[in-house]
C-alpha positions as CSV (number, residue, x, y, z in Angstrom):
1,M,-15.7,18.0,53.5
2,S,-15.4,21.2,51.5
3,I,-17.4,21.4,48.3
4,L,-14.2,22.6,46.6
5,Y,-11.7,20.1,45.2
6,D,-8.1,20.4,46.2
7,E,-5.3,20.8,43.7
8,G,-4.6,17.1,43.3
9,Q,-8.3,16.3,42.7
10,Q,-8.6,19.1,40.2
11,A,-5.6,17.6,38.3
12,I,-7.4,14.3,38.2
13,A,-10.5,15.9,36.8
14,T,-8.6,17.9,34.2
15,E,-6.4,15.1,33.0
16,S,-9.2,12.5,32.8
17,R,-11.3,14.9,30.7
18,R,-8.4,15.8,28.5
19,V,-7.6,12.1,27.8
20,L,-11.2,11.2,27.0
21,D,-11.7,14.3,24.8
22,A,-8.7,13.1,22.8
23,R,-9.6,9.4,22.5
24,T,-13.4,9.4,22.4
25,S,-15.0,9.2,19.0
26,K,-18.7,10.1,18.5
27,Q,-18.8,8.2,15.3
28,R,-17.5,5.1,17.0
29,L,-20.1,5.4,19.8
30,L,-22.9,5.9,17.2
31,A,-21.8,2.8,15.4
32,L,-21.9,0.8,18.6
33,L,-25.5,1.7,19.2
34,E,-26.4,-0.6,16.3
35,Q,-24.5,-3.6,17.6
36,T,-25.3,-6.0,20.4
37,G,-22.5,-7.5,22.5
38,T,-19.8,-5.0,21.6
39,F,-18.3,-2.2,23.8
40,D,-15.9,0.6,23.2
41,Q,-12.5,-1.2,23.6
42,P,-10.4,2.0,23.1
43,F,-12.2,3.6,26.1
44,W,-11.6,0.6,28.3
45,D,-8.0,0.3,27.2
46,T,-7.7,4.0,28.2
47,A,-9.3,3.3,31.6
48,V,-6.8,0.5,32.4
49,E,-3.9,2.5,31.1
50,Q,-4.8,5.5,33.2
51,G,-5.2,3.4,36.3
52,W,-8.9,4.2,36.8
53,T,-9.6,0.5,37.5
54,A,-7.1,0.7,40.4
55,L,-8.2,4.0,41.9
56,A,-10.1,2.9,44.9
57,I,-8.3,-0.4,45.6
58,P,-5.8,-0.5,48.4
59,E,-2.1,-0.2,47.5
60,A,-1.4,-3.6,49.2
61,H,-3.5,-5.2,46.4
62,G,-2.0,-3.3,43.5
63,G,-4.3,-0.3,43.6
64,L,-3.8,3.4,44.1
65,G,-5.5,3.6,47.5
66,L,-7.5,6.7,46.6
67,G,-11.2,7.3,47.5
68,L,-14.6,7.8,46.2
69,V,-14.0,11.5,45.6
70,E,-11.3,10.8,43.1
71,L,-13.2,7.9,41.5
72,G,-16.2,10.3,41.2
73,L,-14.1,12.8,39.3
74,V,-13.2,10.2,36.8
75,A,-16.8,9.1,36.6
76,Q,-17.8,12.7,35.7
77,A,-15.3,12.6,32.8
78,T,-16.7,9.3,31.6
79,G,-20.2,10.6,31.8
80,A,-19.3,13.6,29.7
81,A,-17.9,11.3,27.1
82,T,-20.8,8.8,27.3
83,A,-18.3,6.1,27.9
84,G,-18.9,3.0,25.9
85,A,-18.2,0.3,28.5
86,P,-20.1,-0.3,31.8
87,F,-17.4,-1.8,34.0
88,L,-15.9,1.0,36.0
89,T,-18.7,1.3,38.6
90,P,-19.5,-2.4,39.0
91,G,-15.8,-3.2,39.2
92,Y,-15.6,-0.8,42.2
93,G,-18.7,-2.4,43.8
94,L,-17.2,-5.9,43.3
95,A,-13.9,-4.8,44.9
96,L,-15.8,-3.4,47.9
97,A,-17.5,-6.7,48.4
98,I,-14.2,-8.6,48.2
99,M,-12.6,-6.2,50.7
100,G,-15.6,-6.4,52.9
101,S,-15.5,-10.2,53.0
102,G,-12.3,-10.2,55.2
103,N,-11.1,-13.3,53.3
104,A,-7.4,-12.7,52.6
105,D,-7.1,-15.5,50.1
106,I,-10.0,-14.2,48.0
107,Q,-8.6,-10.6,48.2
108,A,-5.2,-11.8,47.0
109,Q,-6.8,-13.8,44.2
110,W,-9.0,-11.1,42.7
111,L,-8.2,-7.6,43.8
112,P,-4.8,-7.3,41.9
113,R,-6.5,-8.6,38.7
114,L,-9.4,-6.1,39.1
115,A,-6.9,-3.3,39.7
116,A,-4.9,-4.2,36.6
117,G,-8.0,-4.4,34.5
118,E,-7.2,-8.1,33.7
119,I,-10.8,-9.1,34.4
120,L,-14.2,-7.5,34.0
121,G,-16.5,-7.6,37.0
122,V,-20.2,-6.9,37.4
123,V,-22.7,-6.6,40.2
124,A,-26.0,-8.6,40.0
125,L,-28.1,-7.5,42.9
126,A,-31.4,-6.5,41.4
127,E,-34.4,-8.6,40.4
128,G,-37.3,-6.9,38.6
129,T,-37.7,-3.4,39.9
130,A,-36.1,-4.2,43.3
131,P,-32.5,-3.2,43.5
132,L,-32.1,-5.5,46.5
133,P,-34.9,-8.0,46.8
134,T,-35.9,-9.3,50.2
135,R,-36.1,-12.9,48.9
136,P,-33.8,-13.3,46.0
137,A,-34.8,-15.8,43.3
138,V,-31.3,-17.0,42.8
139,R,-30.3,-19.7,45.3
140,Y,-27.0,-20.8,46.7
141,A,-26.5,-24.3,48.0
142,G,-23.7,-26.9,48.0
143,G,-21.2,-24.4,46.6
144,A,-23.2,-23.6,43.6
145,L,-25.7,-21.0,42.3
146,N,-29.0,-21.7,40.6
147,G,-31.4,-19.1,39.1
148,T,-31.4,-16.1,36.8
149,K,-30.5,-12.5,37.1
150,H,-32.1,-10.4,34.4
151,A,-30.7,-7.5,32.4
152,V,-27.4,-7.3,34.3
153,P,-25.3,-4.3,33.1
154,G,-22.1,-5.5,31.6
155,G,-23.2,-9.1,32.0
156,L,-22.6,-10.0,28.4
157,K,-18.8,-9.6,28.6
158,A,-17.9,-9.9,32.3
159,D,-15.6,-12.5,33.7
160,I,-16.9,-12.5,37.3
161,A,-20.0,-11.4,39.2
162,L,-21.1,-10.4,42.6
163,V,-24.6,-12.0,43.1
164,W,-27.3,-11.3,45.6
165,A,-28.7,-14.7,46.4
166,E,-30.5,-16.8,49.1
167,A,-28.4,-19.3,51.1
168,D,-30.1,-21.5,53.7
169,G,-33.0,-19.1,54.0
170,A,-30.8,-16.0,54.5
171,P,-29.5,-13.4,52.1
172,A,-25.9,-13.8,50.9
173,L,-23.4,-12.0,48.7
174,V,-21.8,-14.6,46.4
175,L,-18.9,-14.4,44.0
176,A,-19.2,-16.4,40.8
177,E,-17.1,-16.9,37.7
178,L,-19.2,-16.4,34.7
179,A,-17.5,-19.0,32.6
180,G,-20.0,-21.4,34.1
181,A,-23.1,-19.3,33.5
182,A,-25.3,-18.9,30.4
183,R,-25.7,-15.4,29.0
184,T,-28.7,-14.2,27.0
185,P,-28.2,-10.8,25.3
186,V,-30.8,-8.1,26.1
187,E,-31.0,-5.7,23.2
188,S,-31.6,-2.1,24.2
189,F,-31.4,1.5,23.0
190,D,-28.1,1.8,24.8
191,N,-26.3,-1.4,23.6
192,T,-22.9,-0.5,25.0
193,R,-24.3,-1.2,28.5
194,L,-24.1,-4.9,27.5
195,Y,-27.2,-6.0,29.3
196,A,-27.6,-9.7,29.6
197,D,-29.7,-12.3,31.5
198,L,-27.3,-14.4,33.6
199,T,-28.6,-17.9,34.2
200,F,-26.8,-20.0,36.8
201,A,-27.3,-23.8,36.7
202,G,-25.0,-25.4,39.3
203,T,-22.4,-22.6,38.7
204,P,-19.6,-22.8,41.2
205,A,-19.5,-19.9,43.6
206,T,-18.1,-18.6,46.9
207,V,-20.0,-16.9,49.7
208,L,-18.5,-13.6,50.7
209,A,-21.0,-12.6,53.4
210,A,-24.3,-14.0,54.7
211,G,-27.2,-13.0,56.8
212,A,-27.3,-9.5,58.4
213,A,-23.7,-8.9,57.5
214,A,-24.5,-9.5,53.8
215,K,-27.4,-7.1,53.8
216,A,-25.4,-4.3,55.5
217,L,-22.5,-4.8,53.0
218,A,-24.9,-5.0,50.0
219,L,-26.6,-1.7,51.1
220,E,-23.2,0.0,51.5
221,I,-22.1,-1.3,48.0
222,L,-25.4,-0.1,46.5
223,A,-25.0,3.3,48.1
224,R,-21.4,3.8,47.0
225,M,-22.1,2.6,43.4
226,A,-25.0,5.0,43.3
227,I,-22.7,7.9,44.3
228,V,-20.3,6.9,41.5
229,T,-23.2,6.7,39.0
230,A,-24.5,10.1,40.2
231,H,-21.1,11.6,39.4
232,E,-21.4,10.1,35.9
233,Q,-24.8,11.6,35.5
234,V,-23.5,15.0,36.6
235,G,-20.7,14.8,34.0
236,G,-23.2,14.0,31.3
237,A,-25.5,16.8,32.4
238,E,-22.7,19.4,32.5
239,A,-21.6,18.3,29.0
240,L,-25.1,18.9,27.7
241,M,-25.4,22.2,29.4
242,L,-22.2,23.4,27.8
243,T,-23.2,22.0,24.4
244,A,-26.5,24.0,24.6
245,R,-24.6,27.1,25.7
246,D,-22.1,26.9,22.8
247,Y,-24.8,26.3,20.3
248,A,-26.9,29.2,21.6
249,L,-23.8,31.5,21.2
250,T,-23.3,30.6,17.5
251,R,-26.7,29.9,16.1
252,R,-28.3,33.1,14.9
253,A,-31.9,34.0,14.3
254,F,-33.4,37.4,13.5
255,G,-29.9,38.9,13.3
256,Q,-28.6,37.8,16.7
257,P,-27.4,34.7,18.5
258,I,-30.4,32.7,19.9
259,G,-28.7,32.9,23.3
260,A,-29.7,36.6,23.4
261,F,-33.4,35.6,23.8
262,Q,-34.6,35.3,27.3
263,S,-36.4,32.0,26.7
264,V,-33.0,30.4,25.7
265,K,-30.6,32.0,28.1
266,H,-32.8,31.6,31.1
267,R,-33.2,27.9,30.3
268,I,-29.4,27.4,30.1
269,A,-29.0,29.4,33.4
270,E,-31.4,27.0,35.1
271,L,-29.5,24.0,33.8
272,Y,-26.3,25.5,35.2
273,G,-28.0,25.8,38.6
274,L,-29.3,22.2,38.5
275,V,-25.8,20.9,37.6
276,E,-24.1,22.7,40.4
277,I,-26.7,21.6,43.0
278,A,-26.3,18.0,41.8
279,R,-22.5,18.3,41.9
280,A,-22.6,19.6,45.5
281,N,-24.8,16.6,46.5
282,C,-22.3,14.2,44.8
283,I,-19.3,15.8,46.5
284,H,-21.0,15.7,49.9
285,A,-21.9,12.1,49.5
286,A,-18.4,11.1,48.3
287,G,-16.7,13.0,51.1
288,L,-19.0,11.5,53.7
289,A,-18.1,8.0,52.4
290,D,-14.4,8.7,52.3
291,G,-14.5,10.2,55.8
292,G,-15.1,6.7,57.3
293,Q,-17.2,8.1,60.2
294,A,-20.7,8.0,58.7
295,D,-23.0,5.2,59.7
296,L,-24.9,3.3,57.0
297,T,-28.1,5.4,57.5
298,A,-26.2,8.7,56.8
299,L,-24.5,7.1,53.8
300,M,-27.8,5.9,52.3
301,I,-29.4,9.4,52.8
302,A,-26.4,11.1,51.1
303,A,-26.4,8.6,48.3
304,A,-30.2,9.1,47.8
305,D,-29.7,12.9,47.7
306,A,-27.0,12.6,45.1
307,R,-28.8,10.0,43.0
308,L,-32.1,11.9,42.9
309,A,-30.5,15.3,42.1
310,A,-28.3,13.8,39.5
311,T,-31.0,11.7,37.8
312,E,-33.4,14.7,37.5
313,T,-30.6,17.0,36.3
314,Y,-29.3,14.7,33.6
315,D,-32.8,14.1,32.3
316,T,-33.6,17.8,32.3
317,C,-30.3,18.8,30.6
318,A,-30.8,16.1,27.9
319,R,-34.3,17.3,27.0
320,D,-33.5,21.0,27.1
321,C,-30.3,20.6,25.1
322,V,-32.4,19.1,22.3
323,Q,-34.9,21.9,22.6
324,V,-32.2,24.6,22.3
325,H,-30.8,22.9,19.2
326,G,-34.3,22.7,17.6
327,G,-34.7,20.3,14.7
328,I,-31.0,19.4,14.4
329,G,-31.0,18.2,18.0
330,V,-33.0,15.1,17.0
331,T,-30.7,14.0,14.1
332,W,-28.5,11.0,14.3
333,E,-25.4,13.0,13.4
334,A,-25.8,15.5,16.2
335,G,-25.3,12.7,18.7
336,I,-27.3,14.3,21.5
337,H,-29.3,11.1,21.6
338,L,-26.2,9.4,23.0
339,H,-26.9,11.3,26.2
340,M,-30.7,10.9,25.9
341,R,-30.2,7.1,25.8
342,R,-27.6,7.1,28.6
343,T,-29.8,9.2,30.9
344,R,-32.6,6.7,30.6
345,S,-30.2,3.7,31.2
346,L,-28.6,5.2,34.3
347,A,-32.0,6.3,35.6
348,I,-33.1,2.7,36.2
349,E,-29.8,1.0,37.0
350,L,-29.2,0.7,40.7
351,G,-32.8,1.5,41.4
352,N,-35.2,4.0,39.9
353,M,-36.3,7.3,41.3
354,L,-39.2,5.8,43.3
355,F,-36.8,3.4,45.1
356,W,-34.4,6.2,46.1
357,E,-37.3,8.5,47.1
358,D,-38.8,5.8,49.3
359,L,-35.4,5.0,50.8
360,L,-34.8,8.7,51.6
361,V,-38.2,9.0,53.3
362,E,-37.7,5.8,55.3
363,N,-34.3,6.8,56.5
364,L,-35.3,10.3,57.4
365,T,-38.6,9.4,59.2
366,G,-38.0,5.9,60.3
367,V,-41.3,4.9,58.7
368,A,-41.4,2.7,55.6
369,A,-42.8,4.7,52.6
C-alpha cells in the first residue's frame, strides 16, 4: 500500500489524538505509577466509547470491520498519551484467535462482548524470554489448564485469556476464563501494565486450535500484535520528538533558544528521521497484513522490521528528549519518565530485540540464527 494515509484514515488519527489530548491527565498517570493493580479507567472508558475495542472485529459480530492500519493509527494516539490500560492490543490478539478458530459458537459468545468492551482480554503466550516456547510449561488435559504464565500484561484485571499450552504432546491455543485462575501481582516501574502471574489449577478451558494449525495461528497473532505495538511505540516516539522540539524553541541560553545550537537541532532532526522511518515500516507491515495476500513468512518479516525500528526509535527519543531538557528532564513533575518507563515495558513485551532480530535473520536466510 501507499505510505500515505487516505482521508478517512487521517480523520481517525486526528480524532483519536484530539480525544486523548482532552481526556488524558499527566497527574493521573503519575499517581497510577505508585499503585499496583489499578489502571486508567477514564482512558479505557474513552476507548470503549470511541469504538476502538470494536475496530478490527467483523461487523457480523458487533465490530466495525476495519483493519490493522486503522487500529495502528489509534495505537499511535494511545502511545503518544502513554495510555494507562494495556488491553487494546491483547484484545485484538484474542479476537484474532477466536476468529481463527472457526468455531461459530465461540465467536458468537465472545466477539460481541470484546467489541463492546464488556470484557477485558489478554494473551498469555510467553514463558521466560521466549515469546512462543516450543514446549509450553502450561498443560491442557481433560478440559482444564494447569501451570503458570508469568508477568502477563493486563493479567491482574482481565476476564479472559488466550493461553499457549501443551495438549497431548502438541502445542495448543486455549481460551480460559480467569475467574478460575489465581493471580499474583507483579510490581514494576510501569504499574499500569497490570503484570500478573496467572496460575491455572484445573481451570476450565477450551481449545481453539492445536498442532501445526495452533503454531501458525499463534505466529500470526504474535506478528499482528507486534505491528500494533510498533505503532504505539511510534506514537510515543513522535510525542517525545515534538516535546524536545518545543522545549528547544522556548528554552534560552546565552541569549538565544537552545534549538539554535547545532548539537541540539541536529539531534532533534535525527529523531525526526528515525520516527518517519519507523512509521513507514509500521504502515508497510499493517498494509501487508490488511492486504490478505501475504504469506506468514512475509508477515513475520514485516512485523520484525516494524518492531525493531519502532523499539530503537522509541528508546532513542526517550533518552534524547531527557538530554535536550537537561536537569528538568529527570524530574517527577516533567513526566518524561512516563515514556522512559513505557519504552522499556514495550521493548520486552511480545519478544525482545534479540528475538525479532533472530526471527528476521531466520526468515530472510532460511537458517536459524
